[in-house]
N, C-alpha and C positions, 0 to 999 in steps of 0.2 A: 241406347241407354244414356241419359244425361248424367252429369256428375253427381247430382244429388241422389238419384236412384242407385248409382254405382256405389256410393258411400254407404247408403242405408243397407244395401244387400251385402256389402263387405263386412258389416259390423259383426254378424254371426261368426264368420270365419275368424275375425280378430279375437272375439271373446273365447273361442275354442283354444286359442294359443296362449291365453293368459290365465291367471289364477281366478277361476270363477268363484272360489270360496272366499276370496278377499272381500273385505267390507266395501271396497270401492266398486265392486261388481254392480251393486244397485245404483251407485252414483252414475256409472257409465250407462247403464240401461235407461235410466231416466233422462240422461242427457241426449241420447240418440233419439228418444221420442220427441224431445223439444226441437231438435234439428229437423226431424222428419215433418213436424207440424209447421215450422216457420220457414224452412228452406233458406237459401242464400238471400241476403239483403238486396233490395233493389232501390232505384232512385225515387221510387214512390214513398219511401220512408224518409222523414225529414232529416235524420242523421246521416243519410247517404245521398242526399239531394244532388251533390256535386261530384259523386264518385260512382262510376259504374263498373261492375265486375263482369259484365256480359262477355267481353272478349276472352277474359281469363277462363271463364267457366266452359268455354267451347272446346278447350284442350282436353285430350284424353290422357289424364295423368295416371301414372303408376302409383297406387296407394301404398303398396308394400314393396320396397326395393328387394330385388330377387337375390342379390349377392353382396358380399362385403368387399369393399375396395380399400386398398392401402395407399397412403400418401407418404412421400418422403418429406421430412421436415424442411430440407433445403428448398423444396419446390413451393412451400406455403409459408415460409418464415416471414415473408413481408407482411402477412396479415396479422401476425402476433405483435403485441407490444413487448418485443423481446429485449428492449433496453433495460427492463427492470425484472426482478424476480417475482413471479406470480404463481399461485395455484392455477392450473390450467385444465380445463375439461373440453375435449374435442370430440365432435361427432362427425362421421362421414356418411352421408346419405342416411342420416337418422340413427346410425349405429355407433356405439362408443368405440373410440380409438384409444387403446391403452398405451401404445407406444408414443403417442403425441401428447398424452395427458399426464398431469401430476395432481393426484387427489390426496386427501389427508383425512385422518381421524384423530390427529394429534391436537387435542384441545378444542378444535372445531371440526365440524363435519362438512366436507366438500366431496360429494359422491353422486351416485346416479339415482334418478327418480325410480327406475325399475327396481333398484335395491330397496329404496325407502318404501315403495308401495307393497312389497312382499315380505320384508323382514320384520319379525316380531320386535326387534330392537327399536324400530321407528313407529310402531303401530299407534302409540298414543299421540305423537306429534301429527301424524297423517290424519288421524281421526278428528283432531281439533283444528286442522288448518287446510287440508286438501279440499278444494272447491268451496271454501268458506268465504272467500273474498270475490271470486269470479261471479259475474252475473249470468243470467240465463238467456242471453241473446244467442242468436243462431250460431255464430262463428265460434264463440267461446264454448258453447255446448257441443259443437262438432269436435273441438279439440278435447274436451273432457271425455267424450265418448271413446275416443281413440287414444287416450292418455296412457302412455307406457314409459317413454324415455325422455330424458331431459336432465337438468341439473337440480340437485337437492343441496341446499346450503343451510346449515344450522349453526348459529353462533350462540354459545351458551351465555348465561348470565355473567355479567362483569368481565366479559372477554373481548379483547380487541384483536381482530384478525391481524396476524403479524405481517401479512403482505396482501396485495390486491388479488382478487379472483377474476380470471377471464375465461369465458367460454365461447367457442366458435362452432357454428354448424356449417360444415362444408357440403356442397353438392357437386358430384363429379360428372354427372351427365351420362352415366351408364345406361339409364333409361331414356327413352325418347322424350319423356316429360315426367316430372316428379312432383308429388305432393308430400310435403313434410309437415309434421305437427308436433314440434317439441313442447314439452310441458315442464315448467320450472317452478320451484318452490323455495322461497327464502324466508327463514324465520330468524330474526334478530332479537334475542331475549333481552331482558332488562339490563340497562347500562352497557350494552355491547355496541360494537362499531365495526363496519365492514365496507369495503370499496369493491365494486363489481363492474366489469366491462363485458359487454355482450356484442357479438357480431354474427351476422349470417352472410356467408360468402359462396357464391356459385363459381365453379371453375369451368363452366361449360357454356356453350351457346344454346343448349337445349332449354326449353321453358322449365322454370322452377317456380312453384307456388308454396310459400311457407305460411302456415296458419299457427302462430305461436301464442301461448298463454303463459304469463308469469304472475304468480301470486307472491306478494311481499308483505310480511307482518313485522312491524316495528313496535316492540313492547316498550314499557315505561323507560324513558330517557335513552332509548336506543338511537343510533345514528346509522343511516344507510345512504351511501353515495352510489348512484347507479348511472352508468354511462352506456349509451347505445350508439354504435357506429354503423351507419347504414350507407354503404358505398359499394353496392353490388353491380352486377353486369346488367346489360340492357334488356335481357330476357328473363330476369329474375324479379319476382313480385313478392311482397311481404305484407301480411296482415298481422300486426303486433298488438296483442291485447295484454295490457299490464294493469293489475289491480293491487292497490296498496291500502292496507288497513293500519292506522296509526293509533297507538295508545298515548296516554298522558306524557307530555313533555318530550316526545320523540321528534326527531328531525329526519325527514326523507326527502332526498333531492334526486331528480331524474333529468339528465341532460341527453337530448336526442339530436344527433348530427346526421341529417338526411342529405346525402350527396349523390346517390346513384341507385338505380333500379328502374324497372319499367313502371310499376305502381307500388306505392307504399301507403298503407293506412295504419296510423298509430292511434290506438284507442287507449288513452291513459286516464285511469280513474283513481282518485284519492278519497278515502273515507276517514274523517277525523273523529275518533271515538274517545276523546278525553280533552282536558284543558291544556293550554299552553303548548300546543302542537304547532310545528312549522312545516309546511309543505312547499317544495320548490320545484317548479317545472320550467326548464329552459331548453331552447332549441335553436339550431341554425340549419337552414335549408338553402342549398345552392343547386339549381337544376338547369339543365339545357335540353336540347333535342325535344322529344315529345314526352318527357318524364312527367309523372304525376305523383304528388305527395299530399296526403290528407292527414292533418293533425286534429284529432278529436279528443278534447280534454274535459274532465269533470273534476271539480273539487267540491266535496260535500262537507260543509261546516255544520257539525251536529252539536258540539259543546262550546261554551263561551271561552273567551280569551285566547283565541287561536289566530294564526296567520297563514296566508298562502301568497306566493309570488310566482306569477307566470310571465315569462319574457321570451317571445319567439320572433326570430328574424328570418326573413325570406328574401332570396335573390333569385330571380327567374329570368332566364334567357331563352332564345329560340322560340319554340312552340310549347314550352313547358306550362304546367298548370299546378297551382298551389291551392290548398284549402285549409282554412283554420276555423274550427268550430269549438270555441271555448265556453264552458258553462261553469258558473259558480252558484252554488245553492247555499243559502244561509238560513238555517232553521230558526224558529222563534226563540228557542232556548240559547242560541249561539250569539249572545250579546258580547260586545267588545271585540267583535271580529274585525280583523284588518286583512282585506283581500285586494290584491293588485293583479291586474291582467293587462298585458300589452302585446300587440302583434303589429310589427312594422315590416313593410315589404318594399322592395325595389324591383321594378320591371325594366329589364335591359333591352326588351324587344317589343315591337308593336303586336306581335303574335302571342306573347306570353300573357298569362292571366292569373289572377288570384281571387278567390272567393273567401271572404272573411266574415265571421259571424260571432262576435263576442256576446255573451248572454249573462245576465244577472237575475237570480230569483231570490229576493231578500224578504224574509218574514220577520226579521228582528228590527228594532228601531234604534239601537245604539251601536252602530257599526261604521267602519270606514271601508268603503268599497269603491274601486275605480276600475274602469276598463276602457280600452280604446284601441283603434287600429289606424294605420296610415298606409297609403299606397302612393308611390311616386317614382321618380327617376333620380339618377345621380345629380347632385348639385353642379350645374354647369359653371357657375362662378367659381366654385372651389376647384373644379377640374381645370378651368382656364388659369387660375392662380398657380396651380402646381406645374402646369405646362410652361408658364412664363418663368418659372424658377428652374427650368431645364429638365424636368421629369417627363419622360415620354408618355404619350397619352395612355398606352396600354398599362404601364406601371402605375400611372396616376389613378386610373380607374380601380386597379387592384387595391391600392392603398386606401382609397375611399371605402371600398367594400370591406376591407379588413377592419377599418375603424367602425363601420356600421355594425359589425358582428362582435366587436371586441369585448363588450360588457358581458356577453354570454361566455366567451372563451376565458375571460379573466376569472370566472368562478370555478373553473375546472381545478380540482385539488391534487391531481397527479401530474407533475411537471412533464414527465415523459409522454403522457397521453396528450397533453396540450401541444407539445411539439409535433407529435404525429398528426394531430388534427390540423395544425397550421400548414404542414406539408401537403395534406390532402386538399386544403382550400387553395393553396398556391397552385397546385396542379390543376384544380378545377378552373381556376382563373387564367391558366396558361402563362404564368409568370414565375420567376424565381426571385423571391424577396429574401434578402440575406439577414433577416432578424426574426426573432420569436416574440410574439405578443403575449 
């Protein structure tokens, strides 16, 4: 039995263990039909032309972890942004860990999707938002069909979250291979503000495949700053589907830092449904070995007087592969749009590769839209100049790569997070540089 058939046949058992009377029962049932019809994406599809899931799908994953596992904080402390106080939600093999978490209902809601999907307290918000931003492609539908656990964040009107929220999904490797499908929902009401940090971390050498879906709603004048740290083990793969719906005068920014994992596919989708909206997409990718990262972005400009800014930097060594497929759609009514897209890449090895495909679909005539990509190597003259000033070659290369990615790092609004990312980058580059950018 292949993975698709295994999942379809497992759906009935899953539904028997959740509340079939819930209004999301019909949503799940329709979603599994979509997945059964479409199956897993292949390279025959234009959006997946450069990324194959074939090797991942041959693994016999455990769909439902059989037991709960406990972790000591001291053993996983390094994965948390522990330098600052945060609300923290931790999952171990897809199950909530209360002793590692700190949730709250004091002014804001930071709790579990399993509670939000079943409690009458959250029924109205779930009915109005759950699966209202996610599209019906096969992988998002697969997650919807099995949606049960994840993070639920609700920031009420005129409320600023008093501290950042971080959530981490740990995989322990109790099973020979594990498939995880977290489902997250973030609703930032009018004039609210929240900062969120997300991480998926495998603690095992066993294969792990995570198919995650996050829906984010930013209401009028709301601000959401979202940070994704992707620095997993060499046998962990991640398919991250994020859908953001923005209302009038809201600001949503997503920073994606892709440093580790076997295969990472980031599907990031923004839908602007009001005027004077700002959408910000930034990312830094540093890969080695045979790692593969695919950034697939969409910004859909629907209303006039809006902006979007995309800036992705990639550094690829060894036999790694990068993909950037960025699409901007400007509808006829979206006059006065200002859309910027940039993808710059450095290849450190003759065996490394990058496939980049910026796309513009513009149906309005009074807009400012630009896109571009570059692929090259480190500036040899700059490298020679630094060496002539006494800087060893290895450190000189690292400094140039820091400078290359610094405009993305400079926009991180949590200083402690910026310091942590700098340390990860220094470790990836194999140097110890004694300053923070």
